[in-house]
C-alpha atoms as a printed R data frame, in Angstrom:
    type eleno elety resid chain resno       x       y      z
1   ATOM     1    CA   MET     A     1  65.586  -6.272 43.382
2   ATOM     2    CA   ARG     A     2  64.450  -9.562 41.887
3   ATOM     3    CA   THR     A     3  61.613  -9.738 44.441
4   ATOM     4    CA   LEU     A     4  60.509  -6.235 43.449
5   ATOM     5    CA   LEU     A     5  60.453  -7.136 39.770
6   ATOM     6    CA   LEU     A     6  58.301 -10.184 40.505
7   ATOM     7    CA   ALA     A     7  55.917  -8.167 42.675
8   ATOM     8    CA   LEU     A     8  55.243  -5.448 40.073
9   ATOM     9    CA   PRO     A     9  53.397  -7.712 37.549
10  ATOM    10    CA   LEU     A    10  51.307  -9.167 40.356
11  ATOM    11    CA   ALA     A    11  50.356  -5.691 41.571
12  ATOM    12    CA   LEU     A    12  49.450  -4.576 38.052
13  ATOM    13    CA   ALA     A    13  47.336  -7.679 37.473
14  ATOM    14    CA   SER     A    14  45.532  -7.035 40.748
15  ATOM    15    CA   GLN     A    15  44.776  -3.425 39.730
16  ATOM    16    CA   VAL     A    16  43.462  -4.528 36.326
17  ATOM    17    CA   ALA     A    17  41.217  -7.130 37.928
18  ATOM    18    CA   THR     A    18  39.912  -4.555 40.395
19  ATOM    19    CA   ALA     A    19  39.249  -2.068 37.585
20  ATOM    20    CA   ASP     A    20  37.463  -4.731 35.533
21  ATOM    21    CA   ASP     A    21  35.275  -5.627 38.506
22  ATOM    22    CA   THR     A    22  34.390  -1.969 39.001
23  ATOM    23    CA   ILE     A    23  33.406  -1.572 35.368
24  ATOM    24    CA   VAL     A    24  31.201  -4.666 35.515
25  ATOM    25    CA   VAL     A    25  29.389  -3.428 38.612
26  ATOM    26    CA   LYS     A    26  28.752   0.012 37.132
27  ATOM    27    CA   SER     A    27  27.518  -1.518 33.878
28  ATOM    28    CA   ALA     A    28  25.083  -3.762 35.754
29  ATOM    29    CA   ASP     A    29  23.623  -0.721 37.564
30  ATOM    30    CA   GLN     A    30  22.682   1.000 34.326
31  ATOM    31    CA   PRO     A    31  18.910   0.953 33.550
32  ATOM    32    CA   ALA     A    32  17.733  -1.072 30.574
33  ATOM    33    CA   MET     A    33  17.727   0.632 27.189
34  ATOM    34    CA   TYR     A    34  14.406  -0.917 26.098
35  ATOM    35    CA   ASP     A    35  11.301  -2.269 27.810
36  ATOM    36    CA   PHE     A    36   8.005  -3.812 26.762
37  ATOM    37    CA   GLY     A    37   4.636  -4.018 28.496
38  ATOM    38    CA   ALA     A    38   0.897  -4.650 28.431
39  ATOM    39    CA   ARG     A    39  -1.873  -2.508 29.917
40  ATOM    40    CA   ILE     A    40  -5.591  -2.555 30.638
41  ATOM    41    CA   GLY     A    41  -7.947   0.302 31.446
42  ATOM    42    CA   GLY     A    42 -10.667   2.588 30.219
43  ATOM    43    CA   TYR     A    43 -11.742   6.158 29.603
44  ATOM    44    CA   GLY     A    44 -14.871   8.272 29.479
45  ATOM    45    CA   PHE     A    45 -15.723  11.646 27.969
46  ATOM    46    CA   ARG     A    46 -16.823  14.632 30.023
47  ATOM    47    CA   ARG     A    47 -20.500  15.477 29.839
48  ATOM    48    CA   GLU     A    48 -21.134  19.012 28.695
49  ATOM    49    CA   GLY     A    49 -21.793  21.299 31.650
50  ATOM    50    CA   ASP     A    50 -21.118  18.604 34.284
51  ATOM    51    CA   ASN     A    51 -17.982  19.377 36.301
52  ATOM    52    CA   SER     A    52 -18.624  16.829 39.058
53  ATOM    53    CA   ASP     A    53 -16.777  13.556 39.604
54  ATOM    54    CA   GLU     A    54 -19.655  11.819 37.802
55  ATOM    55    CA   GLY     A    55 -19.225  13.996 34.733
56  ATOM    56    CA   TRP     A    56 -16.766  11.658 32.949
57  ATOM    57    CA   THR     A    57 -19.350   8.984 32.118
58  ATOM    58    CA   GLU     A    58 -20.217   9.757 28.501
59  ATOM    59    CA   CYS     A    59 -19.248   6.963 26.075
60  ATOM    60    CA   GLN     A    60 -17.354   4.866 28.608
61  ATOM    61    CA   MET     A    61 -14.739   2.724 26.850
62  ATOM    62    CA   GLY     A    62 -12.775  -0.283 28.100
63  ATOM    63    CA   GLY     A    63  -9.884  -2.163 26.557
64  ATOM    64    CA   LEU     A    64  -6.256  -3.215 26.569
65  ATOM    65    CA   GLY     A    65  -3.017  -2.567 24.721
66  ATOM    66    CA   VAL     A    66   0.708  -3.123 24.364
67  ATOM    67    CA   PHE     A    67   3.574  -0.641 24.444
68  ATOM    68    CA   ALA     A    68   7.357  -0.380 24.243
69  ATOM    69    CA   SER     A    69   9.738   2.365 25.284
70  ATOM    70    CA   ARG     A    70  13.363   3.362 24.775
71  ATOM    71    CA   ARG     A    71  15.543   5.151 27.292
72  ATOM    72    CA   LEU     A    72  17.106   8.453 26.226
73  ATOM    73    CA   PRO     A    73  19.904  10.425 27.934
74  ATOM    74    CA   GLY     A    74  19.117  11.485 31.487
75  ATOM    75    CA   PRO     A    75  15.547  10.892 32.733
76  ATOM    76    CA   LEU     A    76  13.968  11.056 29.267
77  ATOM    77    CA   PHE     A    77  12.306   8.232 27.314
78  ATOM    78    CA   ILE     A    78  10.061   7.709 24.294
79  ATOM    79    CA   GLU     A    79   7.146   5.297 24.070
80  ATOM    80    CA   ALA     A    80   5.018   3.782 21.293
81  ATOM    81    CA   GLY     A    81   1.726   2.029 21.983
82  ATOM    82    CA   LEU     A    82  -1.210   0.287 20.327
83  ATOM    83    CA   ASP     A    83  -4.545  -0.012 22.181
84  ATOM    84    CA   ALA     A    84  -8.000  -1.392 21.367
85  ATOM    85    CA   TYR     A    85 -11.205  -0.186 23.076
86  ATOM    86    CA   THR     A    86 -14.929  -0.933 22.901
87  ATOM    87    CA   SER     A    87 -17.866   0.977 24.375
88  ATOM    88    CA   ARG     A    88 -19.438  -0.386 27.553
89  ATOM    89    CA   ASN     A    89 -22.936   1.002 26.839
90  ATOM    90    CA   GLU     A    90 -23.338   2.155 30.452
91  ATOM    91    CA   GLY     A    91 -24.617   5.639 29.700
92  ATOM    92    CA   LEU     A    92 -27.746   7.447 30.819
93  ATOM    93    CA   PRO     A    93 -31.176   6.482 29.444
94  ATOM    94    CA   THR     A    94 -31.196   9.784 27.540
95  ATOM    95    CA   ASP     A    95 -27.943   8.943 25.734
96  ATOM    96    CA   LEU     A    96 -28.006   7.836 22.124
97  ATOM    97    CA   PRO     A    97 -26.953   4.121 22.289
98  ATOM    98    CA   ILE     A    98 -23.890   4.420 20.066
99  ATOM    99    CA   SER     A    99 -21.693   1.321 19.798
100 ATOM   100    CA   ARG     A   100 -18.029   2.220 19.304
101 ATOM   101    CA   MET     A   101 -14.885   0.184 18.597
102 ATOM   102    CA   SER     A   102 -11.553   2.009 18.419
103 ATOM   103    CA   ALA     A   103  -7.894   1.277 17.759
104 ATOM   104    CA   LEU     A   104  -5.418   3.903 18.978
105 ATOM   105    CA   ALA     A   105  -1.795   4.166 17.842
106 ATOM   106    CA   SER     A   106   0.263   6.624 19.889
107 ATOM   107    CA   VAL     A   107   3.771   7.973 20.383
108 ATOM   108    CA   ALA     A   108   4.819   9.856 23.515
109 ATOM   109    CA   GLY     A   109   7.824  11.483 25.121
110 ATOM   110    CA   GLY     A   110   8.325  11.540 28.863
111 ATOM   111    CA   ALA     A   111  10.610  11.741 31.862
112 ATOM   112    CA   ARG     A   112  11.096   9.334 34.783
113 ATOM   113    CA   THR     A   113  12.411   9.914 38.289
114 ATOM   114    CA   ASN     A   114  13.264   7.475 41.087
115 ATOM   115    CA   PHE     A   115  11.684   8.088 44.493
116 ATOM   116    CA   THR     A   116  13.249   4.980 46.037
117 ATOM   117    CA   SER     A   117  15.089   1.915 44.730
118 ATOM   118    CA   TRP     A   118  11.698   0.234 44.086
119 ATOM   119    CA   LEU     A   119   9.380   3.172 43.265
120 ATOM   120    CA   ARG     A   120   9.576   5.650 40.378
121 ATOM   121    CA   GLY     A   121   7.230   8.166 38.763
122 ATOM   122    CA   PHE     A   122   6.888   9.604 35.278
123 ATOM   123    CA   VAL     A   123   5.117  12.221 33.178
124 ATOM   124    CA   GLN     A   124   4.195  11.962 29.485
125 ATOM   125    CA   LEU     A   125   3.021  14.065 26.562
126 ATOM   126    CA   GLY     A   126   1.943  12.335 23.364
127 ATOM   127    CA   GLY     A   127  -0.339  12.049 20.406
128 ATOM   128    CA   GLY     A   128  -1.466   9.703 17.694
129 ATOM   129    CA   VAL     A   129  -4.372   8.594 15.568
130 ATOM   130    CA   GLU     A   130  -7.640   6.793 16.320
131 ATOM   131    CA   LEU     A   131  -9.446   4.489 13.900
132 ATOM   132    CA   THR     A   132 -13.000   4.072 15.160
133 ATOM   133    CA   ARG     A   133 -16.029   2.125 13.940
134 ATOM   134    CA   VAL     A   134 -19.357   3.498 15.223
135 ATOM   135    CA   SER     A   135 -22.959   2.395 14.823
136 ATOM   136    CA   VAL     A   136 -26.363   3.317 16.219
137 ATOM   137    CA   PRO     A   137 -29.727   1.517 15.910
138 ATOM   138    CA   TYR     A   138 -32.364   3.346 13.875
139 ATOM   139    CA   GLY     A   139 -36.007   2.365 13.765
140 ATOM   140    CA   GLU     A   140 -36.945  -1.256 14.347
141 ATOM   141    CA   ASP     A   141 -34.434  -3.123 12.196
142 ATOM   142    CA   GLU     A   142 -31.981  -0.618 10.754
143 ATOM   143    CA   THR     A   143 -28.492   0.411 11.826
144 ATOM   144    CA   ILE     A   144 -26.480   3.475 10.811
145 ATOM   145    CA   ARG     A   145 -22.713   2.852 10.632
146 ATOM   146    CA   ASP     A   146 -19.613   4.873  9.896
147 ATOM   147    CA   THR     A   147 -15.804   4.661 10.143
148 ATOM   148    CA   LYS     A   148 -13.682   7.615 11.228
149 ATOM   149    CA   VAL     A   149  -9.961   8.356 11.377
150 ATOM   150    CA   MET     A   150  -9.288  11.106 13.929
151 ATOM   151    CA   PRO     A   151  -6.285  12.660 15.705
152 ATOM   152    CA   ALA     A   152  -5.745  12.196 19.435
153 ATOM   153    CA   GLY     A   153  -3.454  13.692 22.049
154 ATOM   154    CA   PHE     A   154  -2.840  13.285 25.764
155 ATOM   155    CA   ILE     A   155  -0.917  14.380 28.835
156 ATOM   156    CA   GLY     A   156  -0.429  11.973 31.699
157 ATOM   157    CA   LEU     A   157   1.435  10.914 34.816
158 ATOM   158    CA   GLY     A   158   1.949   7.676 36.690
159 ATOM   159    CA   PHE     A   159   4.187   5.482 38.789
160 ATOM   160    CA   ASP     A   160   5.497   1.919 38.824
161 ATOM   161    CA   ILE     A   161   6.791  -0.458 41.505
162 ATOM   162    CA   ARG     A   162   9.691  -2.851 40.985
163 ATOM   163    CA   LEU     A   163   8.543  -6.448 41.536
164 ATOM   164    CA   GLY     A   164  11.787  -8.133 40.538
165 ATOM   165    CA   LYS     A   165  15.055  -7.442 38.811
166 ATOM   166    CA   LYS     A   166  13.381  -6.523 35.498
167 ATOM   167    CA   THR     A   167   9.618  -6.419 36.165
168 ATOM   168    CA   TYR     A   168   7.455  -3.427 37.146
169 ATOM   169    CA   LEU     A   169   3.777  -3.061 38.029
170 ATOM   170    CA   GLY     A   170   2.199   0.378 37.740
171 ATOM   171    CA   MET     A   171  -0.661   2.662 36.840
172 ATOM   172    CA   ASN     A   172  -1.117   5.943 35.010
173 ATOM   173    CA   VAL     A   173  -3.842   8.546 34.503
174 ATOM   174    CA   ARG     A   174  -4.243  10.641 31.375
175 ATOM   175    CA   THR     A   175  -6.303  13.519 30.081
176 ATOM   176    CA   LEU     A   176  -7.169  12.787 26.454
177 ATOM   177    CA   MET     A   177  -8.164  15.165 23.669
178 ATOM   178    CA   MET     A   178  -9.883  13.184 20.917
179 ATOM   179    CA   GLY     A   179 -12.934  12.938 18.669
180 ATOM   180    CA   ASN     A   180 -16.377  12.422 20.168
181 ATOM   181    CA   PHE     A   181 -19.977  12.385 18.954
182 ATOM   182    CA   ASN     A   182 -23.274  13.857 20.101
183 ATOM   183    CA   TYR     A   183 -24.914  11.507 22.607
184 ATOM   184    CA   LYS     A   184 -27.958  13.684 23.249
185 ATOM   185    CA   ARG     A   185 -30.828  11.701 21.801
186 ATOM   186    CA   GLU     A   186 -33.220  14.652 21.807
187 ATOM   187    CA   ASP     A   187 -30.891  16.778 19.670
188 ATOM   188    CA   LEU     A   188 -30.789  14.185 16.886
189 ATOM   189    CA   GLU     A   189 -34.488  13.405 17.128
190 ATOM   190    CA   MET     A   190 -35.230  17.098 16.566
191 ATOM   191    CA   ASN     A   191 -33.408  16.873 13.226
192 ATOM   192    CA   GLU     A   192 -35.849  17.154 10.334
193 ATOM   193    CA   ALA     A   193 -34.543  13.975  8.727
194 ATOM   194    CA   TRP     A   194 -34.849  11.861 11.888
195 ATOM   195    CA   GLY     A   195 -38.091   9.871 11.893
196 ATOM   196    CA   PHE     A   196 -39.039  10.627  8.283
197 ATOM   197    CA   THR     A   197 -36.030   9.437  6.285
198 ATOM   198    CA   THR     A   198 -32.857   7.692  7.367
199 ATOM   199    CA   PRO     A   199 -30.309  10.381  8.285
200 ATOM   200    CA   SER     A   200 -26.856  10.223  6.707
201 ATOM   201    CA   GLU     A   201 -23.773   9.039  8.583
202 ATOM   202    CA   ASP     A   202 -22.384  12.580  8.614
203 ATOM   203    CA   GLN     A   203 -25.524  13.874 10.325
204 ATOM   204    CA   VAL     A   204 -25.406  11.262 13.078
205 ATOM   205    CA   PHE     A   205 -21.638  10.986 13.520
206 ATOM   206    CA   ASP     A   206 -20.480  14.586 13.327
207 ATOM   207    CA   ALA     A   207 -17.241  14.355 15.337
208 ATOM   208    CA   SER     A   208 -15.759  17.167 17.396
209 ATOM   209    CA   LEU     A   209 -12.760  17.379 19.737
210 ATOM   210    CA   ASP     A   210 -13.581  16.588 23.363
211 ATOM   211    CA   PHE     A   211 -11.827  15.821 26.655
212 ATOM   212    CA   ALA     A   212 -11.769  12.333 28.204
213 ATOM   213    CA   ALA     A   213 -10.289  10.986 31.442
214 ATOM   214    CA   GLN     A   214  -8.328   7.727 31.256
215 ATOM   215    CA   GLY     A   215  -6.911   5.298 33.807
216 ATOM   216    CA   GLN     A   216  -4.677   2.293 33.069
217 ATOM   217    CA   PHE     A   217  -2.848  -0.485 34.932
218 ATOM   218    CA   PHE     A   218   0.226  -2.016 33.326
219 ATOM   219    CA   VAL     A   219   3.020  -4.573 33.634
220 ATOM   220    CA   ARG     A   220   6.419  -3.554 32.224
221 ATOM   221    CA   ARG     A   221   9.435  -5.774 31.577
222 ATOM   222    CA   ASP     A   222  13.001  -4.600 30.879
223 ATOM   223    CA   LEU     A   223  14.636  -6.173 27.846
């Protein structure tokens, strides 16, 4: 009887230790609640009437940004990002040589899924605002400038590969809907004001919604 009484506390202590170990293991397997990353990439607008692979070359932009995301229940997550882009001036000779600098602030919701222990994919839907500074040379020594604040939206998908315990390397592609300008030089030169008097900023930079294709590479780190 005395041996049994001594054995019971030892058995209970062993069960508690086993339970504690199980809890620790399960907690360690949980994905991180927050992550932070940096990305680099570019985008280009679709040329009107050009549905080929070369059609996404109008106003090609390149830049980089930072982003952070928070895990939600299940596969869901939310992401906030801030990106800066500048025009590459690699258009056609018939394009109006517009110089463009943009800052994009965005918020997106998405869902992730694991394909393997080291590979996962995701989809996103988001929107935000673009602050852009545009300019175009006029005549021999004059420049027309303007600043615009325009809405932007996107849908995208991507994947990332686990490089370590908390680090991921990945890429994503997006279809953007955002403001764009008329790059057809002949259309503006046919304007009555062009060539006789300096046209106004609103005449040159009359923005309209347009589609753009974007690709980005990123590094993500769990916090």
